[in-house]
C-alpha positions as CSV (number, residue, x, y, z in Angstrom):
1,M,136.4,108.5,81.1
2,K,140.1,108.3,83.2
3,R,143.2,107.7,81.6
4,D,143.6,104.7,84.6
5,A,139.9,103.2,83.0
6,A,141.8,100.4,81.3
7,A,142.8,97.3,84.1
8,T,143.0,95.0,81.7
9,P,145.9,93.7,79.9
10,G,145.9,94.2,76.2
11,I,143.5,97.0,77.0
12,D,145.1,100.6,76.2
13,P,142.8,103.5,77.1
14,V,142.3,104.6,73.7
15,T,141.0,101.6,72.9
16,F,138.4,101.1,75.9
17,E,136.9,104.3,75.1
18,V,136.5,103.0,71.4
19,L,134.9,99.8,72.8
20,R,132.8,101.6,75.4
21,L,131.1,104.0,73.0
22,G,130.7,101.3,70.4
23,L,128.6,99.2,72.8
24,D,126.6,102.2,73.9
25,A,125.7,103.6,70.1
26,I,124.8,99.1,69.8
27,A,122.5,99.3,72.2
28,D,121.2,103.0,71.1
29,E,120.5,101.8,67.7
30,M,118.9,98.5,68.7
31,A,116.8,101.2,70.9
32,Y,116.0,103.0,67.8
33,T,114.9,100.1,65.7
34,I,112.2,99.2,68.1
35,V,110.5,102.8,68.6
36,R,110.3,102.8,64.9
37,S,108.9,99.8,64.1
38,A,106.5,98.8,67.3
39,R,103.4,99.0,66.6
40,S,102.0,99.4,69.9
41,T,101.4,103.2,71.9
42,M,103.2,101.9,75.2
43,I,106.1,101.1,73.0
44,K,106.4,103.7,70.4
45,D,105.3,107.0,72.1
46,C,105.4,106.1,75.7
47,M,108.7,104.3,75.4
48,D,108.3,101.2,78.0
49,Y,111.0,99.4,76.2
50,S,114.6,98.7,77.1
51,A,117.6,97.6,75.0
52,S,121.1,96.1,75.5
53,L,123.6,94.0,75.6
54,C,125.0,91.8,77.8
55,T,128.5,89.3,78.1
56,A,128.0,85.9,77.7
57,Q,128.3,84.9,81.5
58,G,124.6,87.0,81.6
59,E,126.2,90.6,83.0
60,L,125.0,94.2,81.5
61,I,127.5,95.7,79.4
62,A,125.7,98.5,77.8
63,Q,122.5,99.7,78.0
64,A,120.3,102.4,75.9
65,V,118.8,105.9,77.3
66,N,115.6,103.8,78.2
67,I,113.7,102.6,81.4
68,P,116.7,102.3,84.4
69,V,114.5,99.3,86.1
70,M,113.7,97.6,83.3
71,M,117.4,97.2,82.1
72,C,119.1,96.7,86.0
73,S,117.1,93.8,86.1
74,T,118.0,92.4,83.3
75,P,120.9,89.8,84.0
76,D,118.8,88.3,86.8
77,A,116.8,87.5,83.9
78,L,119.0,86.5,81.7
79,L,120.7,84.3,83.9
80,P,118.2,82.1,84.5
81,T,117.9,81.3,80.9
82,I,121.6,80.8,80.7
83,R,121.2,77.7,83.1
84,K,117.9,76.8,81.4
85,L,118.9,76.6,78.0
86,G,122.8,77.2,77.4
87,A,123.9,74.0,76.7
88,T,121.3,74.3,73.7
89,L,122.0,77.8,72.7
90,A,123.2,78.0,68.6
91,P,123.4,81.2,65.8
92,G,119.8,81.8,65.0
93,D,118.3,81.2,68.3
94,C,115.6,84.1,70.1
95,I,114.6,83.1,73.6
96,I,111.4,85.0,74.9
97,L,111.0,85.4,79.3
98,S,107.9,87.0,81.0
99,D,107.2,85.1,83.9
100,P,108.6,87.0,86.8
101,Y,108.4,83.4,89.2
102,E,111.3,82.7,86.6
103,G,113.4,86.0,86.4
104,G,110.6,88.1,84.6
105,S,109.7,91.6,85.9
106,H,105.4,91.5,85.5
107,L,103.9,89.4,82.6
108,P,103.1,92.1,80.1
109,D,107.4,92.9,80.2
110,I,108.3,90.5,77.8
111,F,112.3,89.6,78.0
112,M,114.0,88.7,74.2
113,F,117.3,87.8,74.0
114,V,119.7,86.7,70.9
115,P,123.2,84.9,71.5
116,I,126.1,85.9,69.7
117,F,128.6,84.1,68.5
118,W,131.9,84.4,66.8
119,E,133.3,81.4,65.3
120,G,131.4,79.2,66.8
121,R,132.3,80.8,70.4
122,L,129.2,82.0,72.8
123,V,130.2,85.9,72.9
124,A,127.3,87.8,74.1
125,F,123.8,88.2,74.4
126,S,121.6,91.2,72.6
127,S,118.2,92.0,75.1
128,T,115.6,93.6,74.7
129,C,112.4,94.0,77.4
130,A,109.0,95.6,76.4
131,H,105.7,96.7,78.2
132,H,103.1,95.1,75.6
133,A,99.7,96.4,75.8
134,D,98.1,93.2,76.2
135,V,98.7,89.5,77.1
136,G,95.6,88.5,77.8
137,G,94.4,87.8,82.0
138,M,90.6,89.2,83.4
139,V,91.0,92.7,81.7
140,P,91.8,94.6,78.8
141,G,95.6,95.8,79.1
142,S,96.1,92.4,81.8
143,G,96.7,94.6,84.2
144,S,93.4,95.0,86.8
145,S,94.5,96.6,90.4
146,D,91.6,94.1,91.8
147,A,94.0,90.7,91.1
148,T,94.9,88.8,93.6
149,E,97.1,86.1,91.7
150,I,99.5,85.8,88.4
151,F,96.8,83.6,86.8
152,Q,94.6,86.5,86.3
153,E,96.8,88.9,85.1
154,G,97.5,87.1,81.7
155,L,99.8,84.4,79.9
156,R,103.0,83.0,81.8
157,I,106.0,82.7,79.5
158,P,108.3,80.4,80.9
159,I,112.0,80.5,79.6
160,L,111.1,79.4,76.0
161,K,113.1,79.7,72.4
162,L,110.3,82.2,70.3
163,Y,113.2,81.1,67.1
164,E,115.3,78.3,67.1
165,R,119.0,78.3,64.2
166,G,116.8,81.2,62.7
167,K,113.4,79.1,62.5
168,P,110.0,80.3,64.0
169,N,108.5,78.4,66.5
170,A,105.1,78.4,64.6
171,A,103.2,76.7,67.8
172,L,104.8,78.6,70.5
173,Y,103.3,81.9,68.4
174,E,100.1,80.2,67.7
175,L,99.9,80.2,71.4
176,I,100.9,82.8,72.8
177,L,98.7,85.2,69.5
178,R,95.4,82.9,70.7
179,N,95.5,83.9,74.3
180,V,95.9,88.0,73.7
181,R,93.6,90.2,72.5
182,F,95.3,92.3,69.9
183,P,97.3,89.5,68.2
184,S,98.7,91.5,65.2
185,M,99.8,94.6,67.9
186,L,101.9,92.0,70.1
187,E,103.1,90.2,67.0
188,G,104.1,93.2,65.3
189,D,105.9,94.2,68.6
190,L,107.3,91.0,69.4
191,E,109.3,91.1,65.8
192,A,110.6,95.1,66.8
193,Q,111.9,93.2,69.6
194,R,113.5,90.0,67.5
195,S,114.9,92.8,65.0
196,A,116.7,95.1,67.6
197,C,118.3,92.0,69.3
198,L,119.3,91.3,65.5
199,I,120.7,94.6,64.6
200,G,122.9,94.2,68.5
201,E,124.0,91.1,67.0
202,R,125.0,92.2,63.4
203,E,127.0,95.0,64.7
204,L,128.6,93.0,67.9
205,Q,129.9,90.8,65.0
206,R,131.4,94.0,62.9
207,L,132.8,95.4,66.0
208,I,134.6,92.2,66.8
209,A,135.4,92.0,63.2
210,R,137.4,94.9,63.2
211,Y,139.0,94.6,66.7
212,G,138.8,91.0,67.5
213,V,137.3,89.2,69.9
214,D,139.7,88.9,72.5
215,T,140.3,92.5,72.8
216,V,136.7,93.3,72.7
217,T,135.6,90.3,75.4
218,N,138.2,91.9,77.2
219,G,137.4,95.0,77.0
220,M,133.9,94.2,78.0
221,T,135.7,92.9,81.6
222,A,137.5,95.8,81.9
223,L,134.3,97.9,81.5
224,L,132.9,96.0,84.3
225,E,135.6,96.3,86.6
226,Y,136.0,100.2,85.7
227,S,132.4,100.6,86.7
228,E,132.5,98.4,90.1
229,R,136.2,100.6,90.9
230,I,134.5,104.0,90.2
231,V,131.5,102.8,92.4
232,R,133.3,101.9,95.4
233,E,135.4,104.7,95.5
234,E,132.3,107.1,95.6
235,I,130.5,105.0,98.1
236,R,134.1,105.1,100.1
237,A,133.2,109.2,100.1
238,M,130.3,109.0,101.4
239,P,129.5,109.2,105.2
240,D,129.4,105.7,107.0
241,G,126.6,104.5,109.2
242,V,122.9,103.2,109.2
243,Y,120.1,105.3,107.7
244,E,116.5,105.1,107.9
245,F,113.2,105.8,106.2
246,T,110.2,104.9,105.3
247,D,107.6,105.9,103.0
248,Y,103.6,104.5,101.7
249,V,102.3,103.0,98.8
250,D,98.5,104.3,99.8
251,E,96.9,101.0,99.4
252,D,97.1,97.7,96.9
253,G,93.7,98.5,95.2
254,M,92.2,95.3,97.5
255,D,92.3,96.5,101.3
256,P,92.4,100.2,102.7
257,D,95.7,99.7,104.3
258,P,98.5,101.9,103.1
259,I,101.1,99.8,102.4
260,P,104.7,100.5,104.5
261,I,108.1,100.3,102.7
262,R,110.5,100.5,105.2
263,L,114.6,100.7,104.7
264,S,117.7,100.9,106.6
265,L,120.7,101.6,104.5
266,E,123.3,101.1,105.9
267,I,126.8,102.6,104.3
268,R,129.8,100.8,105.1
269,G,133.3,101.5,103.7
270,D,133.4,100.8,99.9
271,R,129.3,98.4,100.1
272,V,125.7,100.0,100.4
273,I,123.7,97.4,101.7
274,A,119.8,98.0,101.5
275,D,117.9,96.2,104.1
276,F,114.1,96.4,103.4
277,S,113.3,93.4,106.4
278,Q,111.0,95.5,107.8
279,S,108.7,96.7,104.6
280,A,105.3,95.0,104.2
281,P,104.3,91.6,103.7
282,Q,103.2,90.6,100.5
283,V,99.7,91.8,99.7
284,R,96.6,90.6,98.0
285,G,96.6,93.3,95.4
286,S,98.8,93.2,92.3
287,I,101.8,95.7,94.0
288,N,104.1,93.2,95.3
289,C,107.4,93.1,93.2
290,S,109.8,90.6,92.7
291,L,113.3,90.8,94.2
292,S,114.8,91.3,90.6
293,V,112.8,95.0,90.8
294,T,113.7,95.5,94.1
295,K,117.6,95.3,93.3
296,A,116.9,97.3,90.3
297,S,115.0,100.0,91.9
298,T,118.4,100.2,94.2
299,F,121.0,100.5,92.0
300,T,118.9,103.2,90.3
301,A,119.0,105.2,93.1
302,V,122.4,104.7,94.5
303,K,124.1,105.6,91.2
304,C,121.9,108.8,91.4
305,F,123.8,110.0,94.2
306,C,127.2,109.0,92.4
307,R,129.2,112.4,91.6
308,R,131.4,110.7,88.9
309,P,130.7,109.2,85.8
310,F,131.1,105.7,84.7
311,P,129.7,103.0,82.3
312,P,126.0,101.7,83.9
313,N,126.4,98.0,83.6
314,S,126.4,94.9,86.2
315,G,130.0,96.4,87.5
316,F,128.5,98.8,89.7
317,F,126.1,97.0,91.3
318,R,128.4,94.6,93.1
319,P,129.1,96.7,95.7
320,I,125.8,96.9,96.7
321,E,123.7,94.3,98.9
322,V,119.7,94.0,98.7
323,I,118.0,92.0,101.6
324,A,114.2,91.5,100.6
325,P,112.9,88.7,102.7
326,E,110.6,85.8,100.3
327,G,107.0,86.7,101.1
328,S,107.1,90.0,101.9
329,V,105.6,92.8,99.0
330,L,109.7,93.3,97.4
331,N,109.9,89.3,97.0
332,V,106.9,87.6,96.1
333,T,106.0,84.6,96.5
334,F,103.8,82.2,94.0
335,P,101.1,82.8,93.1
336,G,101.3,86.1,94.4
337,A,99.8,89.4,91.8
338,T,102.4,91.6,90.1
339,F,101.0,94.1,87.3
340,M,100.8,97.1,89.4
341,R,104.1,96.7,91.0
342,G,105.4,99.8,89.2
343,L,104.0,101.8,92.1
344,T,105.9,100.1,94.4
345,I,109.0,100.1,92.4
346,Y,108.5,104.1,93.0
347,R,108.5,103.9,96.3
348,I,111.8,102.0,96.6
349,N,113.3,104.8,94.8
350,N,111.9,107.4,97.0
351,V,112.9,105.6,100.3
352,L,116.0,105.2,99.1
353,F,116.3,108.9,98.1
354,G,114.7,109.4,101.4
355,A,117.5,107.7,103.2
356,L,120.0,109.1,101.3
357,A,119.0,112.6,101.9
358,R,120.0,111.8,105.8
359,A,123.5,111.3,105.0
360,M,124.3,113.9,101.8
361,P,121.5,116.5,102.3
362,E,123.4,118.8,99.6
363,R,123.4,116.1,96.9
364,A,119.5,115.1,98.0
365,I,116.2,115.3,95.9
366,A,112.8,115.3,97.5
367,A,110.2,113.0,96.5
368,D,109.1,112.9,92.7
369,E,105.3,112.6,91.4
370,G,105.3,109.4,93.3
371,G,105.5,107.3,89.7
372,T,104.4,107.3,86.7
373,S,100.1,106.5,86.5
374,I,98.1,104.4,83.8
375,V,95.6,105.3,82.0
376,V,93.5,102.1,79.9
377,M,90.5,102.7,77.8
378,E,88.7,99.9,75.4
379,G,86.1,99.5,73.7
380,L,84.6,99.0,69.9
381,A,85.6,102.1,67.2
382,A,83.3,103.2,64.5
383,D,84.3,100.7,62.5
384,N,83.3,98.3,65.0
385,E,86.9,97.4,65.3
386,R,88.3,96.7,68.9
387,F,90.7,99.2,70.2
388,L,93.1,99.9,73.1
389,Y,94.3,102.6,74.4
390,M,97.0,102.2,77.2
391,E,99.5,104.9,78.3
392,T,101.7,105.6,81.3
393,I,101.8,109.1,82.3
394,S,105.1,111.1,83.9
395,G,105.2,113.9,86.3
396,A,107.0,116.1,88.1
397,W,111.0,115.6,90.0
398,G,110.9,117.0,93.1
399,A,113.6,120.2,93.8
400,R,117.1,119.5,95.3
401,A,119.3,121.5,97.2
402,T,120.5,123.9,94.0
403,A,117.6,123.8,91.5
404,D,114.1,123.9,91.3
405,G,112.2,120.2,90.4
406,I,111.7,120.0,86.8
407,D,108.4,120.2,85.4
408,C,106.1,117.3,84.4
409,A,109.0,114.8,83.1
410,S,109.8,111.7,83.6
411,N,111.1,110.1,87.4
412,V,114.6,109.2,87.0
413,T,113.7,105.5,87.2
414,G,110.6,105.6,84.8
415,L,112.3,107.5,81.6
416,Q,109.1,107.5,80.2
417,S,107.2,109.6,77.4
418,N,103.6,111.2,77.9
419,T,101.1,110.1,74.9
420,P,101.6,112.7,72.2
421,V,98.2,114.3,71.6
422,E,98.0,114.2,67.9
423,V,98.9,110.5,68.2
424,L,95.9,110.1,70.6
425,E,93.3,111.3,68.4
426,T,94.4,110.4,65.1
427,E,94.6,106.8,66.1
428,Y,91.9,106.5,69.1
429,P,88.0,107.5,69.6
430,V,89.5,109.6,72.2
431,E,90.0,113.4,72.6
432,M,91.8,115.7,74.4
433,V,90.1,117.9,76.6
434,Q,93.1,119.5,79.0
435,Y,96.9,118.6,78.9
436,G,99.0,121.0,81.4
437,F,100.4,122.3,84.4
438,V,98.3,122.1,87.6
439,P,99.4,125.5,89.4
440,D,100.3,125.5,93.0
441,S,100.9,121.5,92.6
442,G,104.9,121.6,93.0
443,G,105.7,121.6,96.7
444,A,106.5,124.9,98.1
445,G,110.6,125.3,99.0
446,R,113.5,127.6,98.5
447,H,113.2,125.6,96.0
448,R,110.3,124.3,94.4
449,G,109.0,120.7,93.8
450,G,108.2,120.1,89.7
451,L,104.6,121.1,88.8
452,S,102.3,118.0,88.4
453,L,100.1,117.6,85.0
454,V,96.3,117.1,84.6
455,R,95.2,114.8,81.5
456,E,91.9,114.9,80.5
457,Y,90.0,112.6,78.1
458,R,86.8,112.7,76.2
459,Y,85.3,109.3,75.2
460,L,84.2,109.4,71.8
461,A,83.0,105.4,71.5
462,E,79.9,104.2,71.9
463,R,81.1,102.2,74.9
464,G,84.0,100.7,76.6
465,T,85.8,100.4,79.7
466,L,88.5,102.3,82.0
467,Q,91.2,101.2,84.5
468,M,93.5,103.3,85.6
469,R,96.5,102.6,88.2
470,A,97.6,105.9,90.2
471,D,99.1,106.7,93.9
472,R,100.5,109.7,95.8
473,V,96.6,110.7,97.3
474,R,96.6,110.1,100.5
475,F,100.6,110.3,101.2
476,A,101.7,113.1,99.3
477,P,105.2,113.4,97.8
478,Y,107.7,114.6,100.6
479,G,109.7,117.6,100.8
480,L,113.1,118.0,102.1
481,Y,114.2,120.2,105.2
482,G,111.4,122.7,105.5
483,G,110.4,121.8,101.7
484,G,106.6,121.4,101.8
485,P,104.8,118.4,100.2
486,G,104.2,117.7,96.4
487,G,100.0,118.2,95.7
488,R,98.5,114.9,95.7
489,S,97.0,112.8,92.8
490,A,93.7,112.7,92.3
491,N,90.7,110.8,89.5
492,R,88.0,112.3,88.4
493,L,84.9,111.6,86.4
494,D,82.9,114.2,84.1
495,P,85.5,116.8,86.2
496,H,82.7,120.1,84.7
497,G,79.8,118.5,85.5
498,K,78.5,115.9,87.8
499,D,82.3,115.9,89.3
500,I,82.5,112.2,90.6
501,A,85.6,111.1,92.5
502,L,87.0,107.8,91.5
503,A,89.5,106.2,93.3
504,A,93.3,105.8,92.9
505,K,92.9,102.4,91.3
506,V,89.9,102.1,89.2
507,K,88.7,98.4,88.2
508,G,87.1,98.3,84.8
509,R,83.9,101.0,85.6
510,P,81.9,101.4,81.7
511,L,82.4,104.4,80.0
512,T,79.8,105.8,77.5
513,R,80.2,108.3,74.7
514,G,80.9,111.9,76.0
515,E,82.4,110.8,79.1
516,V,85.6,112.9,80.3
517,V,87.9,111.6,82.5
518,R,90.3,113.8,84.4
519,H,93.6,112.8,85.9
520,V,95.6,114.8,87.8
521,L,99.4,113.3,88.7
522,A,101.1,114.4,92.1
523,G,103.7,117.1,92.1
524,G,107.4,117.2,93.2
525,G,108.1,117.8,96.6
526,G,110.1,121.2,98.0
527,Y,113.5,121.7,99.7
528,G,114.5,124.5,102.0
529,W,112.5,126.8,103.8
530,P,109.6,128.2,101.1
531,F,110.4,131.8,103.2
532,E,114.0,131.8,102.1
533,R,112.9,131.5,98.0
534,E,114.0,134.8,96.7
535,P,110.9,136.9,95.7
536,A,111.6,137.4,92.6
537,A,111.4,134.0,91.4
538,V,108.6,133.4,92.9
539,V,107.0,136.2,90.4
540,E,108.2,134.6,88.1
541,D,106.3,131.9,88.9
542,V,103.3,133.6,89.3
543,R,103.5,135.2,85.8
544,D,104.0,132.0,84.3
545,G,100.9,130.6,86.3
546,K,102.9,127.8,87.8
547,V,102.3,129.7,90.9
548,T,98.5,131.7,92.1
549,P,99.1,135.0,93.9
550,A,97.1,133.4,97.0
551,A,100.1,130.8,97.1
552,A,102.9,133.0,96.9
553,R,101.4,134.8,99.7
554,R,100.2,132.1,102.0
555,D,103.0,129.1,100.7
556,Y,106.2,132.2,100.4
557,G,105.5,134.9,102.6
558,V,105.6,137.1,99.2
559,A,102.8,139.6,98.6
560,L,102.1,141.1,95.6
561,D,100.5,143.8,93.7
562,P,96.9,142.3,92.3
563,T,97.6,144.2,89.1
564,T,101.0,144.8,88.2
565,L,102.6,141.6,90.4
566,A,105.0,144.3,92.1
567,V,106.1,142.7,95.6
568,D,104.6,145.3,98.4
569,E,108.3,144.8,100.5
570,A,106.8,145.9,103.9
571,E,103.9,143.1,103.7
572,T,106.5,140.4,102.3
573,A,108.8,140.9,105.3
574,R,106.0,141.2,107.9
575,L,104.5,137.6,106.6
576,R,107.8,136.1,106.2
577,E,108.8,137.2,110.2
578,A,106.3,135.6,111.0
579,M,106.5,132.4,109.4
580,R,110.0,132.3,110.6
581,A,108.7,132.8,114.2
582,G,106.5,129.8,114.0
583,V,109.6,127.2,113.1
584,N,113.0,126.2,114.3
585,T,115.1,127.6,111.5
586,A,117.7,125.9,112.9
587,D,116.2,122.2,112.9
588,P,114.2,121.5,109.8
589,P,112.8,118.4,109.3
590,L,113.9,116.0,107.4
591,F,110.8,115.6,105.6
592,T,107.6,116.7,105.5
593,Q,104.7,114.7,103.7
């Protein structure tokens, strides 16, 4: 950080940096506590959780390296909590919340807050949020793509104290656990969250004991002001203007019509105004977003276009205004369903990247895979015990002006992991038949899009049900400035036999022993004309199995000897000249989808 980091009296640059790193370390230790002690695959393996510290006023001050959109929405969950319970908060309290109409995001994401006191004074909050594998509702896993109202999606937890002055609220615990399918798993995951919050409380109190309460709280103020100042300077360096972009969610799981996410992004001095007013109205299906996650996805995208590092706290939210009318797909009104809002969150990120690509093509990133997919398998294991396997599947990054997209990696909004095969096969009656790259799935370009992945599951239990959440079947991830789109997503049943096509959003389909389910995630978009890619890079991709010889010729204009893979220089020159003749190289299209 710069030496001018501390603008608050009494906070010198060295103390500022010590406090910044100390707060970050506390958040990281909280995160490690969750992943080491949680029970469900969604949390301990897919890492669908977050940990952070907030000020006494409810502003995010430090976060672990977890899901950005989860942490950036934390203040919108904490502020209603402070308004509702602030006067009654005491040491030992632990508050939970999941209702998206009271500050939450969707019902499986349970926020937890522990107020942190020092000598009777409220100084901060430790916070965690985690995606619980089942919170009741109409289907196992709580997330049916044909849910049309929130009552079908599980237990709505308002702002309540799970612990009060250190004592558990037994009635609330019993109410929650009686309304979920796997109570011991949920109870363990809740206690993992609380343990992390208590770690945050303990470590912040140690930091205060060492440096003094005023130094620490003034340091928090300095961190917020520093992040705001850096982001305003970054925005001021961006070209003023209004930049528009539209992308689509394929459909909402209920109706076949595509769902447009339309953005008018204005950069004005040191401010960004993201106006989603022309986006789709609220839909019947469960892809609706609360305003909090729409804002969080916007904050995350803008941060990606800032070149200077800064602490990712509420200070950097201040120069960014988000407009999304009530009753729209990006600002749901009661009782709209929200479980699958993740698909819409990722599309928000895609339209922001697209709009910013108009302003700053040198910093632009083509579309990623379009969001993590979800696979849920539920049934009876050999011991007649009910099981629930649920995972998020992360895919590929789009290419950028200077580099290829990253293969099979979580996009910037998600930061999640795929379940290790060893965990899957050890803990569940499911066998992984195939897991790997999908050749030719990265969008062709001067820089190639990241490759997607395929996962094939063989169901080994007697009977069960399958649910899936996917997208990017109709609208492929876009490429930029002549780059090709990424490969499309696909779901198949019995791919090596009858090969039956499944919908992108599978709704409680029965499973029987031996059936194989195949999911292909979308690939990342390419950047720049494919015929400008270095032939040596194409050859390397072919040798690595990422691009087939046929695609090398068709998409990149590179002719290869079928045996040696040596480049046929003359034929390559002829192919590329023909490709150039078919386009306006002086004016490449912004995006290709």
